[in-house]
N, C-alpha and C positions, 0 to 999 in steps of 0.2 A: 130150460130156457127155450123160447120160441125161435125157430130157425131165422125169421126175419129180423128179430131183435138181435141175434148174434151177427148177422150180416151187417146191420146198422151200427153196431158197437165196433166191429172191425173197420168199417169205412171211416168212422170218427177218428179211431186211433191212428189209421193210416194218414189221414189229413193232418192231425196234430203233429205227427212225426215228420211230415214233410214241411209243415210250417216252422217247426223248431229248426230243422236243417237249414232253411231258407234264412231264418233270422240270424242264426249264428254265422252263416256265410256273409250276410248283409253287414253284421257288426264288425266282422274281421275286416271286410272291405273299407269300412269306415275308418278303422284305426290304422290301416296299413299306411306306411309312409308314402307320400306321393313320389312319383318317379321324377327325378331332377336330371336335366340334361348335363352333359359334361361341360358344356359351355357355361351354364348357370353356375355350376360347381366351381369352375375357374374364377368367374367374376366374384362369387362369394368369398372365395379364399383372398382374392386381391383386396376386396373391401376389408376383411378381417386383418390383413397384414398391415394396414395403416394404424391399427390400435394395439399392437402388441407392447408388452412392457419394454422390450428392447427399444422399439422405435420411439415410444414416448420418453423413455429415459435418455435417449440420444438428443431429443429436443431440449430437455432440461439441461443437459451438459452444455449444449451450445449457448442457451440463453444465460447460463450462469458463468460462462467463461469470461476471462479477463478482457477479451475483445470488446465486450459490452459494458465493462466497468461498473457493474451493479445496476445498469438500467435506470439511472435517475433521469426523470423527465426534464428536458430542457438541454441536457448535455448532448454534444455531437454523437456520443457513443449510443445514446438512446435512440436518436434518429436513425442511426445504422441499423439498429435492432428493429425498429418499426418497419424500415425499408425491406429487411429480410422477410419479416412476416408478410409483408405486402407482395413480395415476389412469390411466395407460397400460394397466397390467394390467387394470384395471377395464373400461376402454373396450373392450378387445380380448376381454372375457369370460372372462379366466383365473379359475380357482378360487382364492379367497384361501387362503394357507398359513400366515398369521400368527396373531397372537393375537386372541381374541374375534372370529372371522370377518372379520378385516382382512388386509391384505397385510404388515403390519409385525410383525417380531419384535424386541422391545426387550431391552436389556441395560445395565448400568451402564457408563459410559465417561467418566471424567474427561478434561479437556482444558486447554490453556493457550492463551491468546490472546497474540500478540506485537505490541506497538505500535511505531510509529516513534519515534525519538529516541535510540536507544542508540549505542554504538561499541565498536570493539575498537581498541586503540592500544598502541604500544610506546614507552616512554620510555627515552632513552639520553643519554649525555653525549658531546658532541663539541666539541673545541677549548675545553674549559672551561665549556661551557654545556650545560644540559639542553634537549633537543629532544624532539619527539613526532612518531612517524609514525602517522597514523590510516589504518586499512585501509578499502578501498573495499567497500561492501555488494555482495554477490553475486560480484563479480570476485575478492574475496580472503577474504571471510568471509560467514557467515550467523549471526544470533543463534540460539541454541539454542531449538528449538521448545518444549522443556520446561524452559527456564532459569528459575531463580528471578528475582525482581524486585530491582533494585538495582545497586550499583557495587562492584567489587572490584579493588584494585590490589595485586599481589604478585609475587614472583619466580616464574618458570616452572621447574618440575622435570620433566625428561623421565623418564617411567616406562615406557617401551616399550608393552607391550600392556595395562598395568594389571591384571596377573594375580597372585593369590596362590593357588598350587596345591601344597600340601605333598606330595601323593601324585605329583606329577611332578617333585618336587625343583626347584621354580621359584617365585620370588617377586620380582616387580618392585620392591617396596617394602623389600626386605631391607636395603639399604645407603643409603637416602636418608630424609631427614626432610621430609615434605610438610605438616606442620601449619601452617595458615594460608597455604599456597601455592596456586598454580594449577598443576595437572599437566597434562602433554601426553601424549596416548595415541594409539596406533595402533588402527584398526579391526581386528576379527576376532582371529585367533590366528596364531602363527608357523608354521603348517603348513596346507596345503590338503588337501581330500579327494582331489584328483587326485594329489597327491604321495604320500600314504599313508593310505588310507582308514581302516585300523584304528588308526593313531596319531591320526588327526584326531578319531576319536570319543571318545578320551580328553581331547582339548582342547576339544572342541565346547561344554561347558557354560560356558566362560569367554569365548565370543565375543560374547554380547549386551552392548549398551551399559548395560542396566539393571545387569548385574553389575559392570561397570566403574566405574559411578557409585557404587554401594554400597560398593565396596572403597575408592574415593577419600575418600568421606565418613567411613568407619570410621577411616581413617588421619589425619583432621583436615584434608584439603584443603578449600578454599573455593571452588574453581572448576576448570573443565576445558576445555582446547582439544582438540577431536577432529579428527584428521587425515583429514577426509572432507568435501569442500566441496559438501554437499547440504543440503536441509532434511529433518530426520528428527525426527518426533513420537514415535518409538518408544524414548523413553528415560524414566526415572523422574523426576518433579518433586520436588525437594528445596527447601523454603523457604530462600532466602538462598544457595543453591549456584548459581554462575554458570556458564553453558555457552556456548561458540561453536564453530561448525564452521568449520574453516580450510582453506585451500588452499596451493599450493606456495610462494607469497610468503612467508606467515608461517612455513612450515617453513624456507625458506632463511634468513630473518632469525634464527630462533632457533638454527640450527646455524652461522651465520656466526661465525668466530673460534674455533669449537671444534676440538678436535685431530682429529676425524673428521667426515666428511660423513654426512648422514642416510642416504644409500644404504649406507655402510659399516657404520653401527650396525644397520641392519635386517639386512644380510648376516650380521653377527656373531651377532645373535640367532638367525636361522634356521639358521646353520651349527652353533652349539654348543649351542642351546637353554638358554642362559645369559643372565640379565638384563644389560642394558647401561645401567642407569638412572644419571643424573647431574644436578647442579645446573647450569643453564644460565647463571645470573647475569644473566638478562634480565628486565626488568620489564615486565609487561603490564597493562593495565586492560580489564577487561570490564564494560560497562554495558548492561543490558537492561531494558526496560520491558515487564512482563508481568502478566498476571492469570490465576490458576489457578481453574478451576471444578471441584471435586471431585465435583459432583452431575450432571455431564453424562449424557446418554442416547444411546447409539448404536442403530441400527436395520439390520436386514436387510429386504429387500423380497423376498417369497416368493409365487409364484403357480404354477399348474399347469393342464395340459390333461389331463383324466382319460381314461384308456384305455377302450376299449369291450369288449375281451376279458374274459369272466368270470374267467378265470384269470390272464392276463397283465397286467391292469390294476393289480395290486398291485405290479408291478415298475416301475421308473422310470429314464429317462435324465434326468440333471441337467445343465443349461447354466448356469454361474454365473461371474460377474465382480465384482471389487470396485468398489463405487460410490465409495468414499471416496478422498480424497487428503490433502494436507498443510496445507490451510487457507491462512492468510496470515501471513507471516513477514518483515517486516511488510508486504510486498507480496503480492498474491494469487499463489499457486503454482497454475497452471491445471490442471495434470494432464490434458492433452489426450491425449497417447499413453498416459500412465500414470494412470488406466486408463479415461478416457472413452472411448477407442477400443474397449476390450473390452466395455464396457456398451452402446455403440452397436450392436456386432455382436449382442449378447444381444437388444436391443430389436427389431432388424430381423428376427431369426430368430423371436422370440416372436410378432410380429404376423403374419408370414407363416404360421406353423403354425397360429395361431388362425383364419386365413382359409381354410386348406386344406380342400377340399371332402370329403375322406374322413378321418374321425376315426382316430386311431392305435390300435393294439391295446394298447400299453404306455402308461403315463402319462409325461409329459413335464414336469419341473419347471424353473423359471426363478428364479435367486436372484441379486439384487444385494446383495452383502455389504458391510457397514460394517467399519471399523477393520482392514483389512489392514495399513495403515501404523501401526497401534497394537497390535502384538503379535497380529494375527490374532483379535482378540476376536470379530469377527462370525462367522467360520467355526467358532470354538470354540462359540459359542452355538448355531448351527444344528446342530452335531454332538451337542450335549447333548439337544436336542429336535428331532430330524429329522422331516421330512415323510414320508420313506420311510427304513425301517431299512437298515442296512448290508447285510443279506443279500437285499435286494431292490433294491438300486441296481446297475444295469447298468454304468454308467460315470459319472464326473463330468468334464465337458468344461469347460476353464477358460481363455478368452481373456484374455491379459494382455499389455499393450503391443503391440497388433496393428496399429497405424495408420502406421507409418513403414518403407517399404521395398517390395520386390517379390517377397520370398520369404517362406516360412513355416517356422519351426522348430517341431517337434512333440515336446516333451519327454515322455518315457515312451511315445512312439509305438511304439517297438521293444520295450517292456516286454510289450506285450499283442498278440501275434500272432493272437488270436482277434478283436480289435477293429479292429486296423489296416486290414484289407481293406475295411471299410466306409468309412473315411475316404479310402483310396486310390482306391476305386472312385468315390466322390462327387466327388473332385477330377477324375478323368478324364472324367466325365460333364458337369461344370460348368466350373469355373475353369481347370483345366489349368495350374496355377501350380506353380512349383518348390516342392516340400514334402518336407522331410527328416524321417523318423523317427529320434529320437535317444534314447538311453537316459537314464534319470533314476533315480538310486539314492535320492535324497532323504535322504542321510546328513547333508548340510549342515544347519545350523540352518534351521528352516522359513522360507521366504521367500514362497511362494505359498499361497494358500487351499487349493490342491490338495494341498500337503504334508501338511496336517492330515488330509485324506481318505485319502491313501496310508498314513499312520500307522495309520489304522483298517482297513487292508487292503481299501479301496474302490478299485476300478480308476479311475485318474485320468489325464487327459492334458492337458498344458498347451500352448497355442498363443502364439507370439510372432512378430512380423515382424522381418526383417532386410533390409539393403541400402541403408538411408539413415540419416543422422545422427538421434539423438534425444537429448533433454536431460531426463531424469527427475529429478523432485524439484527443479527450478529454475524461476525465472520464464520461462525460455525454452520450456518445454514447452507451446507454444501450438498452436491448430488449423492456423495457417499452415505449421508444419513437417511436417504429416502428408501422406501419399500415399494418399488416400481409396480408390483402386481396390483396394488390398490388403484393405481391410475388406470391400468387396463380394465379393471373391473368397472370403474366409473364410466370409462369411455364406452364400453359396451352398453351400459345401462342408458346412458344419454343418447347413444345412436338409436337404439330400439325405441325409446320414449319419444324422441323428437319425430321420428318417422311416423309413429302412431298419433301423435298429436297433430302432425302436419296433414294426415290423410283421413283423420275421423271426419264424420259428417256432423258431429256434434256442434251445437251453436253455442260458442262461448260467450257471445255478447247478447244473448236474448233478453237479459234483464236491463240493458241500457236503453 
């Protein structure tokens, strides 16, 4: 080989070797962890400390304690709870978003208190003697949370779903006389949105218990047994109209000796869309001791961190969870998972963001809603007088029942491909928990605060936990049933996602 060629080859090899060493050094420098000052590490630890499972579980225990008596909106105990949350917002330096430069947003909210001493019983004749079966509180029945005060003994008449809908050629009251009687009704309607979304929309107005009670009263009924063994304050109070929520034991007793089982009757209604009402010839007594307060007041608790960007600070990310629950009926209904868990996550994230060293570009709002369990009155009130208008709300994030399990369900997560990557990326950087984005049409009657935001065309995403038993709207929904780690995981995800959403330069409103 020519001496010149050899020299050229050697030079090229030397250059390539040098470049290789340089590139490796460059890549190593790129992946090397940045140097973080000790002060920054301390601040980061302090931020994280607000979202540990122990801290969040402590919030749940306080919210679920007897001091707040089940957090029924309207009650003095609920106001005390709202004031406590407001005191935390003030402590963390959040900007007040309520009335008169306070954190509270008020609205009228009647409520009913249920006292101990009532009963549900069935009188029957056996071997020539009258006997009485008294049903067990919670195991077999609950007093109606909005029941009238007093005692009613009458025959029970089965009226299916308690619906009168001429346009659907359906009337559960057509062939029965319920005057002076106690009616037995099924919850919801005989079709689900999953079975037929379009048909369900026609039936949906008849699903609420408020409607069913109004129809029963109009037909002269004096009481109602509701086939749903939970505590439910989301019904209308009618003086003297007695209500009880019942379970499978009562259902079996009512249908014992009838020509069809309860399951067969339900199947006939759903299969034919024709009423199957009948006299049961069973005598029941409902006795409840209640006190109605028509002048109650409910409260939302509203605070915010104001953005720093001159243009983007008018836009907001909202984190909101319902603070209220079902009160006591006649024992305290703690509402630990439903929804002290969601409020605990909200509080943990709010404190962490308030401590974060770099203020966000967009504003971040925090709302603890009242009256989710009473027709979503709190969310309705906020949407009538919002802190940030619809066309400036990037997203409403709504944790609801997030304390039991090891997985997260994200309703409407797949509805917003523009927003989901922020949540998915936050999860991969922090909790790395199983988190499924699910569609949410919201065609069902509103069940979440987020459903009212969705109805206003505000992007909204609902979080719930799964993978462990939970006992909503019963005395068993206690802190001891929770798995606090899932709350910590969600708090970390929301903290990271909210910061990213607040600081991205992406234009979320470019299509409007």
